[in-house]
C-alpha positions, 0 to 999 in steps of 0.5 A, spaced: 317 516 680 315 515 687 320 520 689 318 525 684 311 525 685 312 526 693 316 532 691 311 535 687 306 534 692 310 537 697 311 543 692 304 544 691 302 544 698 308 549 700 305 554 695 300 555 700 306 557 705 310 562 700 305 568 700 306 569 707 314 569 707 315 573 701 313 580 704 315 578 711 320 583 714 324 580 716 322 573 714 322 568 720 324 561 720 319 558 723 314 561 718 318 556 713 316 549 712 322 544 715 328 542 711 327 536 706 333 531 707 332 529 699 332 535 696 338 537 701 342 531 699 341 532 692 343 540 692 349 538 696 351 533 691 350 537 685 353 543 688 360 540 690 360 536 684 359 542 680 364 546 684 369 540 682 367 540 675 368 547 674 375 548 677 377 542 673 374 545 666 378 552 668 384 548 669 384 544 662 381 551 659 387 555 662 392 551 660 390 549 653 386 554 649 388 559 655 395 559 652 393 563 646 389 568 650 393 574 652 388 578 655 387 577 663 380 579 663 378 575 657 381 569 660 377 570 666 371 571 662 371 564 659 373 561 666 367 565 669 362 562 664 365 555 665 364 556 673 356 559 672 355 553 667 358 547 671 356 550 678 350 555 678 346 552 672 346 545 675 344 547 682 338 551 679 336 546 674 337 539 676 336 538 683 329 535 684 324 539 687 327 546 685 324 550 679 327 556 676 323 560 671 323 567 668 317 571 666 315 571 659 317 578 658 324 578 661 330 581 658 334 577 653 341 579 653 343 581 646 349 578 642 354 584 644 353 583 651 353 575 651 360 576 647 363 580 652 363 586 647 359 591 652 358 590 659 352 591 664 351 591 671 346 586 674 343 588 681 338 583 684 334 583 691 337 578 696 334 574 701 337 567 700 344 563 699 340 560 693 340 567 690 347 566 686 345 560 683 338 562 681 341 569 678 347 565 675 343 560 671 337 565 669 342 570 666 346 565 662 348 565 656 350 572 659 357 571 664 357 576 670 362 577 675 360 576 682 361 581 688 362 576 694 365 576 701 372 574 701 371 568 706 367 565 700 374 565 696 377 560 701 372 554 700 375 549 696 374 548 689 368 553 689 372 559 692 378 557 687 373 557 681 370 564 683 377 567 684 380 564 677 373 566 674 375 573 676 369 574 681 370 580 686 372 579 693 369 584 699 373 584 705 368 586 710 370 589 717 368 585 723 367 591 727 362 594 721 364 601 723 368 603 717 365 607 711 361 601 707 362 596 713 369 593 709 376 593 711 379 600 710 381 602 703 379 595 700 372 598 697 377 603 693 381 597 690 374 593 689 371 598 685 378 599 681 377 591 679 370 592 677 372 598 673 377 594 669 372 588 668 367 593 666 371 597 661 373 590 658 366 588 657 365 583 663 359 584 666 358 584 673 353 582 678 351 585 685 346 585 691 346 592 693 342 591 699 349 588 702 346 582 706 340 577 706 334 580 708 332 577 715 340 577 717 340 584 720 333 586 724 335 593 724 336 593 716 330 589 715 326 594 719 329 600 714 326 596 708 319 595 712 319 603 712 321 604 705 316 604 699 321 599 696 321 594 701 328 593 700 334 595 704 338 601 703 342 600 696 350 602 697 351 607 692 359 606 690 357 601 684 352 606 682 357 611 682 362 607 678 356 605 673 355 613 672 362 614 671 363 609 666 356 610 663 354 602 664 347 601 664 344 597 670 339 591 669 334 590 675 333 582 676 327 581 681 327 574 684 321 571 688 322 564 692 329 563 693 328 564 700 323 558 700 328 554 697 334 556 703 331 561 708 336 565 712 338 561 719 337 554 715 342 549 713 337 545 709 334 546 702 326 545 701 322 544 694 320 550 692 319 554 685 323 560 684 320 566 679 325 571 676 323 577 672 329 581 668 328 588 666 331 592 660 337 596 661 337 602 664 342 608 662 345 612 668 345 618 664 338 620 666 340 621 674 344 627 677 348 623 682 350 616 685 345 617 690 339 619 686 341 613 681 341 608 687 335 610 690 331 610 683 334 603 682 331 601 689 324 603 688 324 600 681 327 593 683 322 593 689 316 594 685 318 589 681 319 584 687 312 586 689 309 585 682 312 578 683 309 577 689 302 579 687 303 574 681 299 567 681 
């Protein structure tokens, strides 16, 4: 009880800091309170145990029930759900001092989406390594396939579970001078894999800014100069959504960087607020660029509204 009261006291005090960092472009690590050892210890323990548990659960499912599932994408649907349920959700829900809440008006996925009969593309703002944990937890029971750096798939247990769950690997080019900043030719392969998921009812989730706010000062300056206050969105996935007539769901997250700011390896007690918008059809947009720009403005407005909310 003493530890719980101490963390609650820290969280209340840190709410005073938060409004300063929410709209900072780029956010500065010195503006965040220092990391908390108790929160970090619980975070790491819950995260690692969740990775191991989800990977073992996937193996058990694959070699029992999975024998009777003929579709590869359907098997990936359930393995991905196990990963989100056993790994992402516990980190977001069970680490002392970290609170994840959704707005009362947030969209609730209907049965056809939850059961993998129909897909959507989730897009979210990106300010922290905490984002996938918060987003995965908030979207459940909707299972989504995440687009993530290929290096993450090499992480023991966690990366193995991502791969078995059908998450999509982005192969970034270290020189960042080819097209989308990826290894030449890999973007087309990535989009083909995403298309297969979407056509088979597996929703996907992307961070269209491409990197965390604050990681690249030049791109943060681009965000500061734009009405959305978000970095430019990458259009390839919006082109894919238009071609397949897949609706887009905007998800704004406020406070994930309070938990885990860019440049820090430690976590902090903090509250995260998430707003999930209704699906938006791509048919009203004439091009992928127009679609991407409109979603950038929409998501930016949602984030700014969260920042001004109490």
